[in-house]
N, C-alpha and C positions, 0 to 999 in steps of 0.2 A: 504493499500500499504505499503510495505517495505521501509524503510529511508533507502538510501544508503550514505554513509559517503564518501566525496570527497577526492580525492588524495592531499595530502597538496602541494605537487611539490616541495619538499626540503629535504636536510637531515640535521640532528639536529637542530640547531637554525639558520640556513641561511633562511632569509628572502626572498621569492620571490620577484623580483623587479618590477613586475607588478601586478596591481590591479587584483583581480578575480571577475568576474559576473557571475549570475545564471540567465539564460533565462529558465523558466518553461513554458510550451506551453500546454493549452487545445487541440490545433490541432496537431494532429500527421503526417501529411505529407507535405502541402505547407509551413505551417508556420515553421516545423523544417528545410526545405530545403532552406527557404529563410534566416534563421538566420545562418544555417552553410555555406552558400554563402557567409554572412558578415563576419562572424569571418575567413573564409579562405582568403578574399580578403583583408582585414585589416591586421589580426596577423599571417597570414600563415608564411611569410618570418621571423617575429620576433621570432616567436616560434622556427622555424628551426634553427636559429641563435645562439640562447639562449642554445638550446639544443647541439649543436656542441659544443659552449663554456662551459657550466657548465654541461651537462650530465643529468640534471634533473632538468627540468621546467616543471609545469602545464601549460595546456593550459589555456589562460587567459578568455575565454568565454565558460563556459559550458552550453551546450543546452540539455533539457530534455524534454519528452512530456509524457502526458497521457489524455486520451480520455474521461476525466471526468467534472462533472458540476465545475461552476466558485468557490463555496464554497469549494468544496473538492480540488479543485487545491489550492486555497491560503492555505488551512490547511496543505496541503503536503509542499506546499513549506516554509510556516513557520516552519513545522517541520525541514526541511532540513538547513534552515536558522539558527536554535535553536543548532540542532547539530554541525553544523559548527562553530558556536561562541565557544561552548564549547571546540570543539577540537582544534581550533586556541589557545585558552588561555592556554590550556594544554601543547601544542606542540610548542607554540609560534612563529606563523605564523599570517598572517592578514587574517581575517574574509573576506566572500564576501563584496564588496564594495556596490553592489545594487543587489537585487533580484527582479525580475521581473516576474509576474505571466499573460501570455498572454490569453486572453479569447476573444471570440465574444459575442455579444448580440444574434443574430441567433435564435435558439430556446429556449434560455436561457430566453429571454426576455418575454416568457410565463410564467416564474416561477420569476419574480422579485424579489421574497424574496431571493433567492440564490445568484443573483449577486448583490443585495444591501447588503447582508449579507457578501458576498466575499470582496466587497469594504471596508467595516467597518471592517474587520478581518485584511485586508491588513494594514490599518491604525494603528490599534492596534500592527501587530507583525513586523513592517518594510518590507512589502512586498509590492512593487508597482503593482497595478493592470494596465494592459495595455489592453485598449478596443478598438475593432473593430466594428462598427456598421454599417451595419447588420454583416458583416463578413470580412475575411482578405482580399477578393478580393479587396476591397475597395482602400486599398493600393497598389495591384498589377496594379489598372487599372490607378491608377495617376502616374506610371511611363510613360504612354503614351498620357494621358490626365486627365485633373481633373473629378473625378469620378461625373456624372449628379447629381444635386440636388434632381430628381425625383427617385433617385436607392434607395430604402430604403428596398428592398427585396432581399433575397439572390440569389434566382433564377435568377432574372435579372442582377445582380452583375457578377454572374459565366457566364451568356450566353456572357455579354460584355467582360469579361477577354478572355472569348476563342475565341471571333471574332477579338480581338486585337492581338491575338498570345501569350498570356501571359501565357497560361495555355495548357498542353496536357490531354486530357483526353482519349487517348487512348492505354496506356501502360500497364496496368493490371485492370482486373474486379473488384477484390478486392480493389484496391488502384487507381483508374483510374484517379486521379487528381493531375498533377506534375506542378511545375512551368517550364517554359523555359526560363532557366538563360540567354540565350544569349539575350531574350528580354529585359531584366533588366538592363546589363551590363553598367556601366558608367551613370545611368540615375537619381541617388539619388536625385542630387541636383534639378533636374526638376521635379522628384516626389515630394519633399518636398515642392515646391512651389505651384503644383499643388493641393495637399493636404489641404493647407491654403486657397485656393478659396472656398471649400465647407465646411469649418468649421468656422462658425462665433462665435462672443464673445456670442450671445445667446445661440448658441449651446452647447457652452462650459459650459456656466452656468446650462443648463438642463442637460450635460452629470454629472457633479458634482454632483448635486440635485437629479436626476432621471436616474442612470445609465441603467436600464432596458428599459428605453422609446425607443420607435423608432423615437421620435421628433426630435432627434439631428442628425440621419442618413441623409446622408452619413458622416462616421467620422471614425477617424483613430487614435492612440496614437503612433503607430509602431515609426514614427520619433524620439520620446523621447529617445527611446532605441539605436537608431542608431547615434543619435548625441552625447550620452554619449560615446560610443565607439570609434567613430571618434576622440573626445577631448582627451580620454585616448591614443589612438593609437598617434596622434600628438604629446603627453606628451612622449611618449615612442621612437616614430622614429625620430622625431622632422621634420616632412615633411608629415604627412598624409593629402591627399587633397578629399572631399568629391567626386570629381570626380572619382575617382577610383571605386567607387560603380556605 
């Protein structure tokens, strides 16, 4: 995969006032739609206002996706981070504050070596691996109810997400699964609380030691990303409340 250098979002040696974040997702539809939703609701007005004022400010949250296995995903994210650090030093701007590689256990649990290798590579390279087990739908379900402890398979999570009106599978035959964003608006605080109900400390230990195992499903690391972005939003705007999500 070709490495694309980010737009620094500045002229000369003027540093951007905001931190920069990269979300690199292995899912190319629902995950991207979700993070675009988060970015728009948290940072949309901020970016618009700064552009009016300065004329040139990059988006604070960059979202990319590539439908690859976890190890390849982290390798590519690490390359982006490395190139960004070089460019930042050369051109005097701040590199990405955090780079997240977002993946599911899903099919990759059958090839545990790649997921384990992805986590190890992430620790070495400064990329934080964000895992949903078995799939991203766990996090969507949490917006309506805590994902049931018995839901450890992707197929049953997808069916429940559809039944709860969280996903639309009728738009396009090639990419049939999309988030119904109206179903998750202003539900972030509820979702975060619901997620904690199915993520015990024992499951956390399994997630850290055996990331490809199904023994800690249902699980989602997604709140780590959103909480970080909320805190950045509060710092910038001095008002951001999670209820806006």
